[in-house]
C-alpha positions in Angstrom: 251.6 49.5 -218.6 255.4 47.9 -220.2 258.9 46.9 -221.0 260.9 44.0 -219.5 261.3 45.1 -215.9 262.3 44.0 -212.4 259.2 43.4 -210.3 259.3 46.8 -208.6 259.6 48.6 -211.9 256.9 46.5 -213.4 254.6 48.0 -210.8 255.7 51.4 -211.9 254.5 50.5 -215.4 251.1 49.3 -214.3 248.9 52.2 -215.3 246.1 50.4 -216.7 243.5 50.6 -219.3 242.4 51.3 -222.8 242.0 55.0 -222.6 239.5 55.2 -225.4 237.2 53.3 -223.1 238.0 55.7 -220.3 237.2 58.8 -222.5 233.9 57.2 -223.5 232.9 57.3 -219.9 233.1 61.0 -219.6 233.2 64.2 -221.8 236.1 65.6 -223.6 236.3 69.4 -223.4 236.7 71.3 -226.7 239.6 73.7 -226.2 240.1 75.3 -229.6 239.3 75.1 -233.3 241.5 76.3 -236.2 241.8 75.6 -239.9 239.7 72.5 -239.6 241.6 71.2 -236.5 239.7 70.5 -233.2 241.6 70.4 -230.0 240.1 68.4 -227.0 241.2 68.1 -223.4 240.4 65.3 -220.9 241.6 64.5 -217.4 241.3 61.9 -214.7 242.5 62.3 -211.1 242.3 59.7 -208.3 243.7 58.9 -204.9 243.3 55.8 -202.9 244.1 54.6 -199.4 245.2 50.9 -199.3 245.7 48.9 -196.2 247.2 45.4 -196.4 247.4 42.8 -193.6 248.5 39.2 -193.6 251.6 37.1 -193.9 255.0 38.1 -195.3 256.8 36.2 -198.0 257.5 32.7 -196.5 261.0 32.0 -195.2 263.3 30.7 -197.9 261.0 31.8 -200.8 261.6 34.5 -203.4 259.4 37.5 -203.8 258.1 36.6 -207.3 254.4 36.1 -206.6 253.5 39.5 -208.1 255.3 42.8 -208.4 256.0 42.6 -204.7 253.7 41.3 -202.0 256.1 42.0 -199.1 256.8 45.0 -197.0 258.8 45.4 -193.8 257.8 42.3 -191.9 257.6 42.0 -188.1 259.8 39.5 -186.3 257.1 36.8 -186.5 256.6 37.3 -190.3 253.4 39.3 -190.1 252.7 42.0 -192.8 250.7 45.2 -192.2 251.1 48.2 -194.4 249.3 51.4 -195.3 249.8 53.3 -198.6 248.4 56.3 -200.4 248.5 55.5 -204.1 246.8 55.6 -207.5 243.8 53.5 -208.4 243.6 51.0 -211.2 244.6 53.9 -213.5 247.0 56.7 -212.8 245.9 60.3 -213.0 245.9 61.4 -216.6 246.0 64.7 -218.5 245.3 64.2 -222.2 245.3 66.4 -225.3 243.7 65.3 -228.6 243.7 66.9 -232.0 241.7 65.8 -235.0 241.1 67.0 -238.6 238.9 65.7 -241.4 241.4 66.2 -244.3 239.1 64.7 -246.9 236.0 62.4 -247.1 238.4 59.4 -247.0 241.0 60.7 -244.5 240.9 61.8 -240.9 244.0 62.6 -238.9 244.1 62.3 -235.1 246.9 62.7 -232.5 247.1 62.2 -228.8 249.6 63.2 -226.1 248.7 62.1 -222.6 250.7 62.5 -219.4 250.2 59.8 -216.8 251.0 60.9 -213.2 251.5 59.3 -209.8 250.1 60.5 -206.5 253.0 58.7 -204.7 256.1 56.7 -205.3 258.5 55.1 -202.8 258.3 55.6 -199.0 261.3 58.0 -199.1 260.5 61.5 -197.9 260.0 64.1 -200.7 260.3 61.4 -203.4 257.9 62.6 -206.1 255.9 60.2 -208.2 256.8 60.0 -211.9 255.2 61.7 -214.8 255.1 59.5 -218.0 254.1 60.6 -221.5 252.6 57.1 -221.9 250.3 57.9 -224.9 252.0 59.4 -227.9 250.5 58.5 -231.3 249.1 59.6 -234.6 246.2 57.9 -236.3 245.0 57.9 -239.9 241.4 56.8 -240.5 239.2 56.2 -243.6 236.7 53.8 -245.2 239.6 51.4 -245.5 240.2 51.2 -241.8 242.8 52.9 -239.6 246.6 52.9 -239.0 248.0 54.0 -235.7 251.7 54.7 -235.1 253.3 55.5 -231.8 252.8 54.4 -228.2 249.4 53.1 -227.2 247.9 50.1 -225.3 249.1 46.9 -227.1 246.8 44.4 -228.7 247.5 41.2 -226.8 245.6 41.1 -223.5 243.7 44.3 -223.9 240.4 42.5 -224.3 240.7 41.0 -220.8 241.9 44.2 -219.2 238.9 46.0 -220.8 236.6 43.5 -219.2 238.2 44.1 -215.8 237.9 47.8 -216.4 234.2 47.8 -217.5 232.9 45.4 -214.9 234.9 45.9 -211.7 237.8 48.4 -211.5 237.0 51.4 -213.7 236.9 53.5 -210.6 238.6 51.1 -208.2 242.0 49.5 -207.5 241.8 45.8 -207.2 245.2 44.2 -206.4 247.8 46.9 -205.5 250.6 45.2 -207.6 253.2 46.3 -205.1 253.4 47.5 -201.5 256.9 48.8 -201.4 256.5 50.9 -204.6 253.2 52.7 -205.3 254.2 54.3 -208.6 252.0 53.5 -211.5 248.5 52.2 -211.5 247.3 49.1 -209.7 246.8 45.7 -211.1 243.1 45.0 -210.9 242.9 41.3 -211.8 246.4 41.2 -213.4 248.6 38.7 -211.5 245.3 36.7 -211.1 244.4 35.5 -214.6 244.6 38.7 -216.6 247.8 39.9 -218.3 248.6 43.6 -218.8 249.4 44.6 -222.4 251.6 47.6 -221.7 251.8 50.9 -223.6 254.1 49.9 -226.4 255.6 51.6 -229.5 254.3 50.0 -232.6 252.4 50.3 -235.9 248.9 48.9 -235.8 246.3 48.4 -238.7 242.6 47.8 -237.9 240.0 47.0 -240.4 236.6 48.8 -240.5 233.9 47.2 -238.4 232.2 44.6 -240.7 228.9 43.6 -239.2 230.4 44.0 -235.7 233.6 42.2 -236.5 237.0 44.0 -236.5 240.6 42.6 -236.9 243.8 44.4 -235.8 247.4 43.5 -236.4 250.5 45.2 -235.1 254.3 45.2 -235.3 255.9 46.3 -232.1 259.3 47.3 -230.9 260.5 44.0 -229.4 261.6 43.6 -225.8 264.4 41.6 -224.2 264.8 39.7 -220.9 268.2 40.5 -219.4 267.8 38.2 -216.4 268.4 35.1 -218.7 270.8 36.7 -221.1 268.0 36.9 -223.7 269.3 40.4 -224.7 268.8 40.2 -228.5 265.6 40.7 -230.4 266.1 40.3 -234.2 262.5 40.7 -235.3 259.5 42.8 -234.3 256.9 41.4 -231.9 253.7 40.5 -233.7 250.4 40.9 -232.0 246.8 40.5 -233.3 243.2 40.8 -232.0 239.9 39.7 -233.5 236.7 41.0 -231.8 232.9 41.0 -232.3 230.6 43.6 -230.7 226.8 43.7 -230.8 225.7 47.2 -229.6 226.6 47.5 -225.9 225.2 44.0 -225.0 227.9 41.6 -226.2 231.7 41.7 -226.8 233.7 38.6 -227.8 237.4 38.8 -228.4 240.6 36.8 -229.0 244.2 37.9 -229.2 247.7 36.6 -229.6 251.4 37.5 -229.7 254.7 36.0 -230.9 258.3 37.2 -230.5 261.8 35.7 -231.0 264.5 36.3 -228.3 268.1 35.5 -228.7 271.2 35.6 -226.4 274.4 33.7 -225.4 275.1 31.6 -222.4 278.0 29.4 -221.2 278.3 26.1 -223.0 278.3 23.5 -220.2 279.5 20.6 -222.3 282.9 19.2 -221.1 284.4 19.5 -224.6 283.3 23.2 -224.8 284.7 24.5 -221.6 285.0 28.2 -221.5 283.0 28.8 -224.7 279.6 30.4 -225.2 276.6 29.0 -227.1 273.7 30.8 -228.8 270.2 30.8 -227.4 267.0 31.3 -229.4 263.6 31.0 -227.9 260.1 31.9 -229.0 257.6 33.6 -226.6 253.9 33.4 -227.4 250.5 33.8 -225.9 246.8 33.5 -226.6 243.8 35.0 -224.8 240.1 34.7 -225.4 237.1 36.1 -223.5 233.7 37.7 -223.6 231.5 40.3 -221.8 227.7 40.4 -221.7 225.5 43.2 -220.5 221.8 42.7 -219.7 220.1 45.6 -218.1 221.8 46.4 -214.8 223.9 43.2 -214.8 227.3 42.7 -216.5 229.2 39.3 -216.7 232.5 38.7 -218.3 235.9 37.1 -218.1 238.9 35.8 -220.1 241.4 32.9 -220.2 245.0 32.9 -221.4 248.0 30.7 -221.8 251.5 31.1 -223.2 255.2 31.0 -222.7 257.4 33.7 -221.3 254.9 35.4 -218.9 255.7 37.1 -215.7 253.0 37.6 -213.0 251.8 40.9 -214.4 252.6 40.9 -218.1 254.1 38.8 -220.9 257.9 39.1 -221.6 258.3 40.6 -218.2 261.7 41.0 -216.7 260.9 38.7 -213.9 262.6 35.5 -212.7 259.2 33.8 -213.2 259.1 34.3 -217.0 262.3 32.3 -217.6 264.9 30.2 -215.8 268.5 31.5 -215.5 269.5 29.4 -218.6 267.0 31.1 -220.9 264.3 28.4 -220.9 260.9 30.2 -221.0 258.3 28.9 -218.5 254.7 28.0 -219.5 251.8 29.6 -217.6 248.0 29.9 -217.9 245.3 31.8 -216.1 241.6 32.8 -216.1 239.3 35.2 -214.3 235.6 36.0 -214.2 233.7 39.1 -212.9 230.1 40.2 -212.5 228.4 43.4 -211.5 225.0 44.8 -210.7 224.0 48.5 -210.8 221.2 50.2 -208.9 220.6 53.2 -211.1 218.3 55.1 -208.7 220.9 54.9 -205.9 223.9 55.5 -208.3 225.4 52.4 -206.8 227.3 49.5 -208.3 228.4 46.2 -206.7 231.1 44.1 -208.4 233.1 41.0 -207.6 234.8 38.0 -209.0 237.9 35.8 -208.8 240.9 34.8 -210.9 243.8 32.3 -210.9 247.2 32.1 -212.6 249.5 29.0 -212.7 253.2 28.7 -213.6 254.8 25.4 -214.6 258.4 24.5 -213.7 260.9 24.6 -216.6 262.9 21.5 -217.5 265.9 22.7 -215.5 264.0 23.7 -212.4 264.5 21.6 -209.3 261.7 19.6 -207.8 261.0 19.0 -204.1 263.8 16.4 -204.1 267.2 16.4 -205.7 268.5 13.4 -207.7 270.0 12.0 -204.5 266.7 12.2 -202.6 267.8 15.2 -200.6 265.3 18.0 -200.0 265.2 20.8 -202.6 263.3 24.1 -203.0 262.7 25.5 -206.5 261.8 28.9 -205.0 259.3 29.5 -207.8 255.7 30.7 -207.5 253.2 28.0 -208.5 249.8 29.7 -208.4 248.2 33.0 -207.5 244.5 33.1 -206.6 242.6 36.3 -206.0 239.1 37.3 -204.9 237.8 40.9 -205.4 234.6 42.5 -204.2 233.7 46.2 -204.2 231.0 48.9 -204.0 231.2 52.0 -206.2 229.0 55.1 -205.7 228.6 58.1 -208.0 228.1 61.6 -206.5 228.0 64.1 -209.3 231.5 64.1 -210.9 233.0 62.1 -208.0 233.3 58.3 -208.0 233.7 56.8 -204.6 235.0 53.2 -204.1 235.4 50.7 -201.3 237.0 47.4 -202.0 238.3 44.2 -200.5 240.9 42.0 -202.3 242.2 38.7 -201.0 245.5 37.7 -202.6 246.8 34.1 -202.1 250.2 32.9 -203.4 251.4 29.3 -203.4 255.0 28.3 -204.2 256.0 25.1 -205.9 256.5 22.2 -203.5 259.7 22.0 -201.4 261.3 19.2 -199.6 261.6 19.2 -195.8 264.6 17.4 -194.4 264.3 14.5 -191.9 264.9 15.4 -188.3 267.7 12.8 -188.1 269.2 13.1 -191.6 269.3 16.4 -193.5 270.1 14.6 -196.7 266.8 12.7 -196.7 263.4 14.2 -197.6 261.0 13.6 -194.8 258.0 15.4 -196.3 256.9 17.8 -199.1 255.1 21.0 -198.4 253.9 24.1 -200.4 254.7 27.5 -198.9 251.7 29.9 -199.0 251.1 33.6 -198.4 247.8 35.3 -197.9 247.4 39.1 -197.8 244.1 41.0 -197.3 243.7 44.5 -198.8 241.1 47.1 -198.0 241.1 49.9 -200.6 239.1 53.2 -200.4 239.3 56.1 -202.7 237.8 58.6 -205.1 238.2 59.5 -208.7 237.1 62.7 -210.7 237.1 62.4 -214.5 236.2 65.0 -217.1 
């Protein structure tokens, strides 16, 4: 996942997924045992080829549709790009330890290195290695407490649906073309939001008839693009879920954080002075996943204030306007899959949409004088994913198609005879088609 970042750095943080779900899909290897401690090792390695073709960012618009949907464009604005990169998840090497101290206390730790197969296009530019998971967990009949860096609570239910149904061994939306560091986005940017691996303290109740509640206090983030550079209180997140065997999972989550800063006071009587800002970012998400034999269906919907295309509280010009006003957004996605067990073959697909409202200070297609204006703000992202996934022993093969469509808020077009008069209103659009093929080995 993720801190407040510029869009390229946001892609570097996009290393998806609740790793406990990943580990459940394959075996951990016992390494050692001493004085009641068990040491376990797990790993996941992947490499994908991703080819994108379509239209570059429309002339006059900003590259804020996702983490970066442009590459070096041709003179006529065409986009075509080939990258070798990670899949939905980065390659991971994890080391777990656990000890049953008493009948009412178990201690566990995890240290996991997340690694990139590639980074920028610069020659000999190595991909980063990130100790993304660093935590200690105490468990007992009373529940569990986790302290350290792990996947945050808000939004993880939706990401887990995406992981389980479609992109466990795939890629989905690449997040960025220019930068290939970090995992891919899957359905994030198109109705899902990425939680990020965040430092915090989280308490979870025991499972009570399938119900479990979790609450967490996290190290708060800031958004420097709008001078929201102070965070006086921890970010609060929570999740409530219900699970029935492996057939049904229903979840809801939310977050809240206060951000503060200073900005120039534009009142005539306050010339040259600063004024304080205080805003409240929040979000809610709900969703479900159902499994019936070889078929899985699921999805999630979310809305909130202070979201970037990939994650909440993102250091993106989409999350807030330059004066510190947070923008409202909402999104939803749905996925389905069918597995042919005898052929070790799975087909998955679905679609998602994310919409951003203009803030009160954002311009519209016309200025107050009627002259044409351009807010240069993404309005809606719409994505379609389809894929085929084949298991060959320990190897998972994937072939996917992803269609990414981005629409900007309406802009005014000047009259041919008077540039100060709006002749028409149009919405700029970009469509990019991605073909992803790759393999993953997990143990």
